[in-house]
PLY file of the C-alpha trace (Angstrom):
ply
format ascii 1.0
element vertex 704
property float x
property float y
property float z
element edge 703
property int vertex1
property int vertex2
end_header
112.90 122.12 127.16
115.24 125.09 127.30
114.91 128.59 128.72
116.21 131.36 126.46
115.60 134.53 128.43
113.73 135.92 131.41
112.55 139.52 131.44
110.82 141.23 134.35
109.45 144.73 133.84
108.20 146.99 136.61
106.60 150.39 136.11
107.03 152.74 139.06
105.25 155.85 140.22
108.05 157.97 138.72
106.87 156.86 135.24
110.11 154.97 134.67
110.62 151.29 133.93
112.74 148.97 136.05
113.45 145.28 136.11
115.99 142.74 134.93
116.90 140.64 131.91
118.52 137.23 132.47
119.71 135.38 129.34
120.31 131.64 129.46
122.47 129.38 127.35
122.48 125.64 126.79
124.35 123.64 129.41
125.27 125.02 132.80
124.20 128.55 133.79
125.61 129.92 137.04
123.64 132.85 138.43
125.90 134.42 141.04
124.50 136.99 143.40
124.89 138.12 146.97
122.28 137.16 149.52
120.63 140.58 149.37
120.91 141.04 145.62
117.53 139.53 144.72
118.72 136.11 143.63
115.64 134.43 145.14
113.51 137.13 143.53
114.92 136.07 140.17
114.32 132.35 140.87
110.77 132.89 142.08
109.88 135.10 139.11
111.17 132.40 136.76
109.03 129.77 138.46
106.06 132.16 138.46
106.45 132.91 134.73
106.13 129.20 134.07
102.93 128.98 136.14
104.59 126.68 138.67
104.45 128.89 141.77
102.59 126.17 143.69
106.07 124.70 144.09
106.97 127.82 146.08
103.90 127.34 148.25
100.99 129.39 146.92
99.13 130.47 143.80
99.32 133.77 141.97
101.46 136.77 142.83
101.22 135.95 146.54
104.16 133.59 145.92
106.40 136.50 144.89
108.36 138.95 147.08
107.02 142.43 147.66
109.80 143.93 145.49
107.97 142.74 142.36
104.54 144.02 143.29
104.76 146.66 145.99
108.04 148.50 146.44
111.76 148.05 145.97
114.88 149.90 146.97
117.31 151.32 144.40
120.43 153.13 145.54
118.75 153.98 148.82
115.61 155.35 147.19
112.30 153.52 147.61
110.36 152.96 144.41
106.65 152.17 144.37
105.41 149.62 141.85
102.41 150.59 139.72
102.40 147.51 137.49
104.71 144.59 136.78
104.96 141.83 134.19
107.20 138.82 133.63
108.19 137.37 130.26
109.83 133.97 129.74
111.04 132.73 126.38
111.41 128.96 126.11
112.07 126.36 123.47
110.84 122.77 123.16
112.62 119.67 121.90
111.30 120.27 118.39
112.98 123.67 118.15
109.73 125.62 118.51
109.92 128.80 120.56
107.23 130.62 122.52
107.25 133.48 124.98
105.05 133.49 128.07
103.74 136.85 129.31
102.14 137.01 132.73
101.06 139.95 134.85
102.40 140.21 138.39
100.62 143.38 139.40
97.89 144.84 137.23
94.63 146.66 137.73
93.08 145.09 134.65
94.71 141.70 134.12
94.32 138.76 136.51
97.38 136.71 137.43
95.45 133.63 136.26
96.00 134.81 132.68
99.06 133.89 130.59
99.52 135.26 127.09
101.41 132.85 124.84
103.35 134.64 122.10
104.49 132.40 119.26
108.16 133.02 118.54
111.33 134.39 120.10
109.69 137.60 121.34
112.59 138.49 123.66
115.69 137.42 121.75
114.83 138.11 118.12
114.03 141.79 117.64
113.62 141.36 113.88
110.36 139.44 114.33
107.10 141.27 113.78
103.37 140.49 113.66
103.74 137.63 116.11
100.60 135.65 116.77
99.51 135.13 120.34
96.74 133.54 122.33
95.46 133.86 125.86
95.28 130.97 128.29
94.29 130.65 131.94
95.67 128.63 134.83
94.78 127.66 138.42
91.14 127.35 137.39
89.01 124.34 136.32
89.92 123.30 132.77
93.46 124.71 132.76
94.94 121.19 132.53
92.32 119.84 130.10
91.42 122.52 127.53
94.30 122.61 125.04
93.16 125.83 123.40
92.62 127.99 126.49
94.02 126.00 129.43
97.66 126.92 130.02
98.84 123.64 131.52
97.13 121.63 128.76
98.79 123.87 126.16
102.20 123.57 127.84
101.90 119.79 128.05
101.24 119.64 124.31
104.04 122.13 123.57
106.55 120.09 125.58
105.56 116.95 123.67
104.68 114.84 126.70
101.55 112.93 127.64
100.80 112.98 131.32
99.18 109.76 132.55
96.03 109.29 134.59
96.20 108.29 138.24
93.76 107.16 140.90
93.40 109.53 143.82
92.88 108.50 147.43
89.12 108.27 146.85
89.49 105.96 143.85
88.59 108.65 141.33
90.61 109.20 138.19
92.87 112.24 138.18
95.98 113.33 136.34
99.70 113.53 137.02
99.83 117.32 136.82
102.73 119.29 135.39
103.30 121.01 138.73
104.17 117.62 140.26
106.65 116.86 137.47
108.31 120.27 137.74
108.84 119.70 141.46
111.68 117.39 140.42
113.14 120.01 138.06
112.85 123.36 139.85
114.39 123.23 143.34
113.89 126.45 145.28
115.87 127.36 148.35
113.45 127.44 151.26
111.85 123.98 151.16
113.34 122.39 148.06
116.18 120.70 149.93
114.01 118.91 152.47
113.25 115.81 150.41
114.35 113.93 147.31
111.44 115.49 145.44
110.06 118.21 147.67
107.23 120.72 147.31
104.95 118.48 145.26
101.52 120.18 145.48
98.91 117.99 147.14
96.24 116.78 144.74
94.84 113.96 146.88
97.21 111.28 145.55
99.54 109.25 147.75
103.10 108.22 146.91
103.75 111.10 144.54
107.55 110.97 144.80
107.76 107.51 143.28
105.04 108.36 140.72
106.97 111.40 139.50
110.23 109.43 139.42
108.54 106.56 137.56
107.16 108.99 134.99
110.53 110.70 134.46
112.19 107.31 133.96
109.20 106.19 131.86
108.94 102.82 133.57
106.69 100.24 131.98
105.31 99.49 135.44
103.96 103.04 135.64
102.04 102.60 132.41
101.09 99.08 133.49
99.55 100.47 136.67
97.24 102.60 134.56
96.54 99.61 132.30
95.90 97.45 135.36
93.36 99.98 136.62
91.68 99.98 133.21
91.56 96.16 133.14
90.13 96.02 136.65
87.51 98.56 135.62
86.64 96.43 132.58
86.40 93.33 134.78
84.07 95.15 137.16
81.89 96.03 134.17
81.86 92.38 133.05
80.84 91.31 136.56
78.03 93.87 136.54
76.79 92.79 133.09
76.94 89.12 134.13
74.91 89.85 137.25
72.29 91.70 135.19
72.00 88.87 132.65
71.87 86.17 135.34
69.16 88.12 137.19
67.15 88.58 133.99
67.28 84.82 133.33
66.17 84.05 136.88
63.31 86.59 136.81
62.12 85.53 133.34
62.11 81.85 134.29
60.38 82.41 137.62
57.69 84.49 135.90
56.75 81.29 134.11
56.67 79.43 137.46
59.84 77.54 136.59
63.33 77.36 138.08
66.82 77.55 136.57
70.16 76.02 137.58
73.69 76.24 136.19
73.85 80.05 136.23
75.90 81.57 139.05
75.49 85.12 140.37
79.11 85.94 139.56
81.10 85.17 136.37
82.68 81.79 135.91
85.72 81.24 133.70
84.53 77.68 132.90
80.88 78.51 132.25
79.22 75.74 130.24
75.87 76.61 128.62
75.06 72.90 128.32
74.78 72.72 132.10
72.10 75.41 132.24
68.77 73.69 132.87
65.24 75.01 133.23
62.58 72.93 134.89
59.50 72.76 137.07
59.78 71.54 140.65
57.09 69.11 141.76
57.92 68.08 145.28
61.40 66.65 145.22
61.31 65.99 141.51
62.11 68.41 138.68
60.45 68.20 135.30
62.82 69.34 132.58
61.96 72.06 130.06
61.80 69.51 127.27
59.39 67.35 129.29
57.11 70.34 129.86
57.06 71.17 126.14
56.49 67.53 125.26
53.54 67.26 127.65
52.02 70.45 126.23
52.37 69.09 122.70
50.73 65.88 123.80
47.81 67.77 125.42
47.36 69.87 122.30
47.34 66.75 120.13
44.61 65.25 122.31
42.49 68.41 122.06
42.87 68.52 118.27
42.01 64.84 117.97
38.91 65.42 120.09
37.85 68.26 117.77
38.24 66.08 114.73
36.09 63.44 116.29
33.30 65.97 116.67
33.42 67.37 113.12
30.01 67.14 111.37
29.79 69.76 108.66
30.70 73.17 107.43
29.41 76.35 109.02
28.88 79.13 106.42
28.98 81.89 109.06
32.63 81.12 109.73
33.64 82.25 106.21
32.34 85.76 106.90
34.09 85.79 110.25
37.37 84.65 108.68
37.18 87.45 106.09
36.49 90.00 108.82
39.45 88.85 110.88
41.72 88.82 107.82
40.70 92.38 106.93
41.49 93.48 110.46
44.90 91.84 110.27
45.60 93.70 107.00
44.63 96.99 108.66
46.90 96.27 111.60
49.81 95.38 109.30
49.42 98.74 107.54
49.32 100.52 110.91
52.39 98.52 111.96
54.32 99.65 108.90
53.32 103.30 109.31
54.09 103.31 113.03
57.48 101.62 112.50
58.39 104.12 109.76
57.44 107.05 111.97
59.58 105.69 114.80
62.58 105.43 112.46
62.01 108.99 111.23
61.76 110.29 114.79
64.84 108.33 115.89
66.80 109.79 112.98
65.61 113.28 113.91
66.52 112.57 117.53
70.06 111.63 116.50
70.41 114.92 114.63
69.16 116.87 117.64
71.59 115.03 119.93
74.50 115.88 117.59
73.28 119.46 117.45
73.11 119.60 121.25
76.69 118.32 121.53
77.84 120.99 119.09
75.93 123.70 120.96
77.35 122.57 124.31
80.86 122.56 122.84
80.41 126.10 121.47
78.83 127.22 124.74
81.73 125.81 126.75
84.21 127.52 124.42
82.43 130.85 124.75
82.27 130.55 128.53
86.00 129.79 128.66
86.57 132.82 126.43
84.45 134.87 128.83
86.70 133.58 131.61
89.74 134.93 129.73
88.02 138.31 129.42
87.16 138.20 133.12
90.86 137.68 133.84
91.73 140.79 131.85
91.98 140.00 128.13
90.68 142.75 125.86
87.83 141.19 123.86
89.20 142.89 120.75
92.43 140.90 121.13
90.71 137.53 120.93
90.86 135.63 117.65
87.08 135.31 117.46
86.68 139.07 117.73
89.18 139.43 114.89
87.09 137.14 112.69
89.45 134.17 113.07
88.79 130.60 114.03
90.21 129.68 117.46
91.55 126.39 116.14
92.94 126.99 112.64
93.21 130.80 112.79
91.65 131.09 109.32
89.19 133.92 108.57
85.55 133.19 109.37
83.09 134.07 106.60
79.56 134.76 107.85
77.47 133.56 104.92
74.20 134.19 106.79
74.55 137.97 106.74
74.60 139.93 103.53
77.74 142.06 102.97
75.41 145.06 102.67
73.57 144.22 105.88
73.76 146.71 108.72
73.16 143.94 111.27
75.74 143.91 114.03
77.29 140.60 115.14
76.38 139.43 118.63
78.65 140.22 121.53
80.23 137.39 123.51
77.65 137.67 126.29
74.80 137.78 123.75
76.27 134.75 122.02
76.38 132.83 125.33
72.75 133.74 126.03
71.78 132.75 122.48
73.61 129.40 122.72
72.13 128.78 126.16
68.64 129.36 124.75
69.44 127.07 121.82
70.60 124.44 124.27
67.37 124.69 126.27
65.24 124.59 123.11
67.14 121.60 121.68
66.85 119.76 124.98
63.12 120.44 124.97
62.85 119.07 121.41
64.86 116.00 122.41
62.64 115.39 125.44
59.51 115.76 123.28
60.84 113.40 120.61
61.88 110.83 123.20
58.38 110.87 124.67
56.85 110.60 121.18
59.12 107.68 120.29
58.33 106.00 123.59
54.57 106.48 122.97
54.83 105.19 119.39
56.81 102.16 120.52
54.11 101.44 123.09
51.48 101.76 120.34
53.54 99.44 118.13
53.63 96.85 120.90
49.83 97.02 121.14
49.51 96.63 117.37
51.90 93.67 117.37
49.99 92.03 120.19
46.69 92.52 118.36
48.18 91.02 115.17
49.30 87.98 117.12
45.89 87.60 118.77
43.97 87.98 115.49
46.29 85.53 113.77
45.64 83.04 116.53
41.95 83.65 116.11
42.29 83.21 112.34
44.04 79.89 112.83
41.30 78.75 115.18
38.60 79.85 112.76
40.21 77.98 109.90
40.41 74.91 112.07
36.77 75.37 113.01
35.62 75.79 109.39
34.28 72.24 109.56
33.40 72.28 113.23
29.86 71.99 114.57
28.13 73.27 117.60
28.92 70.00 119.33
32.49 71.23 120.20
32.82 71.66 123.94
33.63 75.09 125.34
35.99 73.46 127.86
38.04 72.03 124.97
38.26 75.47 123.37
39.40 77.07 126.59
41.94 74.30 127.17
43.28 74.73 123.67
43.71 78.50 124.19
45.49 77.93 127.49
47.84 75.40 125.91
48.57 77.68 122.95
49.34 80.62 125.24
51.57 78.44 127.39
53.43 77.16 124.32
53.99 80.72 123.05
55.20 81.85 126.48
57.62 78.97 126.76
58.88 79.56 123.22
59.50 83.24 124.00
61.19 82.27 127.25
63.40 79.79 125.45
64.48 82.40 122.88
65.08 84.98 125.60
67.15 82.61 127.74
69.20 81.56 124.71
70.06 85.21 124.05
71.16 85.75 127.64
73.16 82.52 127.68
74.95 83.62 124.50
75.77 86.88 126.33
77.03 84.90 129.34
79.30 82.80 127.11
80.85 85.97 125.67
81.19 87.51 129.14
82.79 84.33 130.52
85.43 84.41 127.79
86.04 88.11 128.40
86.23 87.50 132.15
88.80 84.73 131.68
90.93 86.91 129.38
90.80 89.87 131.78
91.73 87.67 134.75
94.75 86.40 132.84
95.85 89.88 131.81
95.39 91.21 135.35
97.31 88.27 136.84
100.20 88.82 134.44
100.41 92.55 135.16
100.09 91.98 138.91
102.73 89.25 138.96
105.23 91.04 136.77
104.92 94.63 137.95
108.36 95.44 136.55
109.47 94.46 133.07
113.00 93.52 132.13
113.45 97.00 130.71
112.25 98.45 134.03
114.75 96.45 136.02
117.50 97.62 133.69
116.51 101.26 134.23
116.18 100.84 137.99
119.54 99.09 138.19
121.16 101.82 136.11
119.49 104.49 138.22
120.71 102.87 141.44
124.27 102.61 140.10
124.23 106.20 138.84
122.83 107.47 142.12
125.50 105.74 144.18
128.24 106.84 141.77
127.17 110.48 142.09
126.74 110.25 145.88
130.30 109.00 146.14
131.54 111.64 143.70
129.83 114.41 145.65
131.49 113.28 148.89
128.67 111.51 150.71
130.29 109.96 153.79
127.60 109.23 156.38
127.30 105.60 155.30
128.91 103.04 153.03
127.67 103.93 149.58
127.96 100.33 148.38
125.44 99.24 150.99
122.79 101.71 149.82
119.89 100.09 147.97
117.41 101.84 145.69
114.17 99.92 146.19
112.13 99.29 143.06
108.82 99.83 144.84
109.53 103.42 145.85
112.59 104.32 143.72
114.11 105.80 146.88
117.46 104.94 148.51
117.40 102.72 151.59
119.93 101.53 154.10
119.02 98.50 156.19
115.40 98.82 154.95
115.15 102.39 156.27
114.70 105.28 153.86
118.05 107.04 153.72
117.61 110.46 155.28
119.75 110.31 158.39
122.61 108.22 159.72
121.80 104.50 159.79
124.34 101.87 160.74
125.13 99.61 157.83
125.47 95.85 158.46
129.26 96.24 158.21
129.35 99.08 160.74
127.05 97.20 163.09
129.28 94.13 162.91
132.37 96.25 163.59
130.72 97.85 166.60
129.68 94.49 168.01
133.15 92.96 167.51
135.06 95.92 168.96
132.51 96.83 171.66
132.29 100.36 170.29
129.82 102.39 172.28
130.50 105.83 170.77
127.91 106.01 168.00
128.74 108.23 165.03
126.59 111.38 164.95
123.57 111.59 162.68
124.11 112.20 159.01
124.68 115.90 158.51
122.10 117.97 156.66
124.69 118.69 153.99
125.10 114.96 153.36
121.36 114.64 152.77
121.57 117.52 150.27
124.32 115.56 148.47
121.88 112.67 148.19
119.24 114.99 146.73
121.73 116.25 144.12
122.60 112.66 143.26
118.96 111.62 143.05
117.75 114.43 140.80
120.74 114.38 138.46
120.61 110.56 138.23
116.95 110.82 137.15
118.03 112.98 134.21
121.01 110.84 133.24
119.05 107.58 133.15
116.11 109.23 131.38
118.45 110.68 128.75
120.36 107.45 128.18
117.43 105.02 128.26
114.51 106.93 126.85
112.62 108.63 129.67
110.36 111.66 129.99
112.76 114.08 131.64
112.45 117.58 130.16
116.22 118.18 130.18
116.12 121.06 132.66
117.27 121.41 136.28
117.27 124.53 138.44
119.07 124.51 141.79
118.55 127.52 144.07
121.37 127.70 146.64
122.35 124.03 146.42
125.34 124.52 148.75
123.18 124.21 151.85
124.45 123.80 155.41
128.11 124.78 154.96
128.63 122.44 152.01
132.26 121.89 151.12
133.46 123.63 147.96
134.87 120.33 146.74
131.39 118.80 146.71
129.95 121.86 144.97
132.77 121.71 142.43
131.97 118.09 141.61
128.27 118.86 141.32
128.90 121.78 138.95
131.32 119.67 136.93
128.65 116.95 136.60
126.02 119.44 135.46
128.40 121.10 132.99
129.25 117.75 131.43
125.72 116.32 131.29
125.02 116.44 127.60
121.60 117.72 126.60
120.85 119.14 130.06
120.23 122.83 130.65
121.01 123.52 134.28
120.64 126.74 136.22
122.45 127.12 139.54
121.68 130.25 141.54
124.09 130.69 144.44
125.88 133.28 146.55
129.03 131.18 147.07
129.19 132.64 150.59
129.73 136.02 148.94
133.39 135.06 148.72
135.58 135.13 145.63
137.80 132.29 146.84
134.75 130.10 147.49
133.49 130.75 143.97
136.88 130.07 142.41
137.20 126.81 144.33
133.68 125.81 143.29
134.41 126.24 139.57
138.02 125.07 139.68
138.86 122.77 136.81
135.77 123.69 134.81
136.44 124.89 131.31
135.40 128.53 131.10
133.45 127.66 127.97
131.54 124.89 129.74
129.31 127.25 131.69
127.60 130.61 131.36
128.27 132.94 134.31
125.81 135.73 135.06
126.89 138.08 137.84
123.92 139.82 139.37
124.38 143.45 140.38
124.12 144.53 144.01
120.37 144.77 143.41
118.87 142.68 140.61
116.14 145.27 139.90
117.71 148.10 137.90
116.58 150.90 135.64
115.77 149.53 132.18
117.85 151.46 129.67
117.30 149.32 126.58
114.22 148.03 124.86
113.52 144.37 124.25
111.85 142.96 121.19
108.25 144.06 120.96
108.45 146.27 124.05
0 1
1 2
2 3
3 4
4 5
5 6
6 7
7 8
8 9
9 10
10 11
11 12
12 13
13 14
14 15
15 16
16 17
17 18
18 19
19 20
20 21
21 22
22 23
23 24
24 25
25 26
26 27
27 28
28 29
29 30
30 31
31 32
32 33
33 34
34 35
35 36
36 37
37 38
38 39
39 40
40 41
41 42
42 43
43 44
44 45
45 46
46 47
47 48
48 49
49 50
50 51
51 52
52 53
53 54
54 55
55 56
56 57
57 58
58 59
59 60
60 61
61 62
62 63
63 64
64 65
65 66
66 67
67 68
68 69
69 70
70 71
71 72
72 73
73 74
74 75
75 76
76 77
77 78
78 79
79 80
80 81
81 82
82 83
83 84
84 85
85 86
86 87
87 88
88 89
89 90
90 91
91 92
92 93
93 94
94 95
95 96
96 97
97 98
98 99
99 100
100 101
101 102
102 103
103 104
104 105
105 106
106 107
107 108
108 109
109 110
110 111
111 112
112 113
113 114
114 115
115 116
116 117
117 118
118 119
119 120
120 121
121 122
122 123
123 124
124 125
125 126
126 127
127 128
128 129
129 130
130 131
131 132
132 133
133 134
134 135
135 136
136 137
137 138
138 139
139 140
140 141
141 142
142 143
143 144
144 145
145 146
146 147
147 148
148 149
149 150
150 151
151 152
152 153
153 154
154 155
155 156
156 157
157 158
158 159
159 160
160 161
161 162
162 163
163 164
164 165
165 166
166 167
167 168
168 169
169 170
170 171
171 172
172 173
173 174
174 175
175 176
176 177
177 178
178 179
179 180
180 181
181 182
182 183
183 184
184 185
185 186
186 187
187 188
188 189
189 190
190 191
191 192
192 193
193 194
194 195
195 196
196 197
197 198
198 199
199 200
200 201
201 202
202 203
203 204
204 205
205 206
206 207
207 208
208 209
209 210
210 211
211 212
212 213
213 214
214 215
215 216
216 217
217 218
218 219
219 220
220 221
221 222
222 223
223 224
224 225
225 226
226 227
227 228
228 229
229 230
230 231
231 232
232 233
233 234
234 235
235 236
236 237
237 238
238 239
239 240
240 241
241 242
242 243
243 244
244 245
245 246
246 247
247 248
248 249
249 250
250 251
251 252
252 253
253 254
254 255
255 256
256 257
257 258
258 259
259 260
260 261
261 262
262 263
263 264
264 265
265 266
266 267
267 268
268 269
269 270
270 271
271 272
272 273
273 274
274 275
275 276
276 277
277 278
278 279
279 280
280 281
281 282
282 283
283 284
284 285
285 286
286 287
287 288
288 289
289 290
290 291
291 292
292 293
293 294
294 295
295 296
296 297
297 298
298 299
299 300
300 301
301 302
302 303
303 304
304 305
305 306
306 307
307 308
308 309
309 310
310 311
311 312
312 313
313 314
314 315
315 316
316 317
317 318
318 319
319 320
320 321
321 322
322 323
323 324
324 325
325 326
326 327
327 328
328 329
329 330
330 331
331 332
332 333
333 334
334 335
335 336
336 337
337 338
338 339
339 340
340 341
341 342
342 343
343 344
344 345
345 346
346 347
347 348
348 349
349 350
350 351
351 352
352 353
353 354
354 355
355 356
356 357
357 358
358 359
359 360
360 361
361 362
362 363
363 364
364 365
365 366
366 367
367 368
368 369
369 370
370 371
371 372
372 373
373 374
374 375
375 376
376 377
377 378
378 379
379 380
380 381
381 382
382 383
383 384
384 385
385 386
386 387
387 388
388 389
389 390
390 391
391 392
392 393
393 394
394 395
395 396
396 397
397 398
398 399
399 400
400 401
401 402
402 403
403 404
404 405
405 406
406 407
407 408
408 409
409 410
410 411
411 412
412 413
413 414
414 415
415 416
416 417
417 418
418 419
419 420
420 421
421 422
422 423
423 424
424 425
425 426
426 427
427 428
428 429
429 430
430 431
431 432
432 433
433 434
434 435
435 436
436 437
437 438
438 439
439 440
440 441
441 442
442 443
443 444
444 445
445 446
446 447
447 448
448 449
449 450
450 451
451 452
452 453
453 454
454 455
455 456
456 457
457 458
458 459
459 460
460 461
461 462
462 463
463 464
464 465
465 466
466 467
467 468
468 469
469 470
470 471
471 472
472 473
473 474
474 475
475 476
476 477
477 478
478 479
479 480
480 481
481 482
482 483
483 484
484 485
485 486
486 487
487 488
488 489
489 490
490 491
491 492
492 493
493 494
494 495
495 496
496 497
497 498
498 499
499 500
500 501
501 502
502 503
503 504
504 505
505 506
506 507
507 508
508 509
509 510
510 511
511 512
512 513
513 514
514 515
515 516
516 517
517 518
518 519
519 520
520 521
521 522
522 523
523 524
524 525
525 526
526 527
527 528
528 529
529 530
530 531
531 532
532 533
533 534
534 535
535 536
536 537
537 538
538 539
539 540
540 541
541 542
542 543
543 544
544 545
545 546
546 547
547 548
548 549
549 550
550 551
551 552
552 553
553 554
554 555
555 556
556 557
557 558
558 559
559 560
560 561
561 562
562 563
563 564
564 565
565 566
566 567
567 568
568 569
569 570
570 571
571 572
572 573
573 574
574 575
575 576
576 577
577 578
578 579
579 580
580 581
581 582
582 583
583 584
584 585
585 586
586 587
587 588
588 589
589 590
590 591
591 592
592 593
593 594
594 595
595 596
596 597
597 598
598 599
599 600
600 601
601 602
602 603
603 604
604 605
605 606
606 607
607 608
608 609
609 610
610 611
611 612
612 613
613 614
614 615
615 616
616 617
617 618
618 619
619 620
620 621
621 622
622 623
623 624
624 625
625 626
626 627
627 628
628 629
629 630
630 631
631 632
632 633
633 634
634 635
635 636
636 637
637 638
638 639
639 640
640 641
641 642
642 643
643 644
644 645
645 646
646 647
647 648
648 649
649 650
650 651
651 652
652 653
653 654
654 655
655 656
656 657
657 658
658 659
659 660
660 661
661 662
662 663
663 664
664 665
665 666
666 667
667 668
668 669
669 670
670 671
671 672
672 673
673 674
674 675
675 676
676 677
677 678
678 679
679 680
680 681
681 682
682 683
683 684
684 685
685 686
686 687
687 688
688 689
689 690
690 691
691 692
692 693
693 694
694 695
695 696
696 697
697 698
698 699
699 700
700 701
701 702
702 703
């Protein structure tokens, strides 16, 4: 990512325009200005234009100084601000250029609105008819909706894919752009208090290492997300196993039997052959096969008893058989009709569900558009109002209205009401169809049950065609009981087989997931990760030494893989810590005068080293760094000019990096000259701010 130009325009009560234009070049940009010139005003407006003012400490124009929204002084005369706007032209790695336009003070436009102008609106005055779209930020959906959400749009424009994280409550969230930019845009007030300071709090712990891991694009960072996904899948397998095991147990116990060989939780060595169903009689257990065999034997005895009592044909049974057969035919016809109607209704239900999804999508889009209008967009400026599709920007032809029709298209609010009514109506239709389908399925179950019962009766009648009145009623009842028991056990057997097949599949899946989770947990860092971390550690220590860090032995500093932060004697390196060598020297020489704590300027040197090393390793080994660093007053706490000189030299010679350093250089010419000594004058772009950065605008910019 590269900034091309920043333009801030303020309209005052004297009907004149004021502001400033700051052009940027590739490589190192030094913005030199005195402490009272408005250097911080420039930095904050740049951060605000990018929608990243949470880094400064608040949202909206509240993050900006009063000079941009209330009043400013010019040559001793106070000017009152009527309205103010900031423009920022930036370019992505693909060479595409956009310009961001955001209101600072406006009576009609909310600061949550950012207009994205496609093209070099500020630097190419020959461009005309530039397309633009409106997006919102700091509101639900701004990081998800790519068409209207600013952060989602910017993420896509920058060509990065921000990963998902788990927050402190275990819910899935996102690594937001604001967190990433905290490592790129370092403002003066709080930016030099930590290696990556000012990360907005989104309920996620350990954000410094997460941001650093993302910028370096460590496999372990992606693996953490994958590990969470695998653990979620395993939890689902455990839940499905528990449901299937419970269903088996309940189904078996409903038949007054018991089951063994099925555990409540998944087993990686589950063997379906060891699953047994039986009937407990005292201490003994009759197996399922024994029960079926005994039932078959009882049925055989009943049938043999019937045969022994056969005496002659009964003509009345023929009429009864025909009656039962006719009833079965009627039921089969009803079964076919009912089944067909269910399929028709289910098909219709699917169409209604798709229609509901489409309506909800359109409704959401219209509500987001209404949000843009609420924030200040003129409805006539929206693509939909211009008869263009939001997505492809092609003209929309309304084929439902005749060209000669005087009917007026619905307004946005009318459209929302119409879609909302459609949604309610479609939901009502879906609810009605679901109830109808449920009723028809219940009717089908009754029909199926009747068919089974009449078929049983038909079989009995055919068997009784030669029976006589001498057949005992007790035998008939016993036969019915046995038949019902056989059917129940057959259904149970089929049901249990289905669940066992499911358990076999789940056991295999469980074993695979356990293996994958174990591998990811055991090898949290890949070989490529260790190479990046090692390179990062070496680069960090090299830069710390180059920048003049002297509070500890640089060689004894260790960048820990778990946090990606520098440590000395297992303590995070922020203040003076005795190294093992120093401790040994003190003990051997009985030194009691302990060296004073690491100076604040030395810690700032470490921050320089850390942030620049992140870029260098990302650039050399394929990371996600955006190739931009902004340092606001990096020479904190009476930093030596030699250190500043080495830092500027490093930035100027970091290929592919656009760096912006805003500094006062103690408002001293000698300090500035010492800071840039040895730098080729063509290796950096120097912008000298006037005594006051806000001046009268004499020239027009493109499109203004």
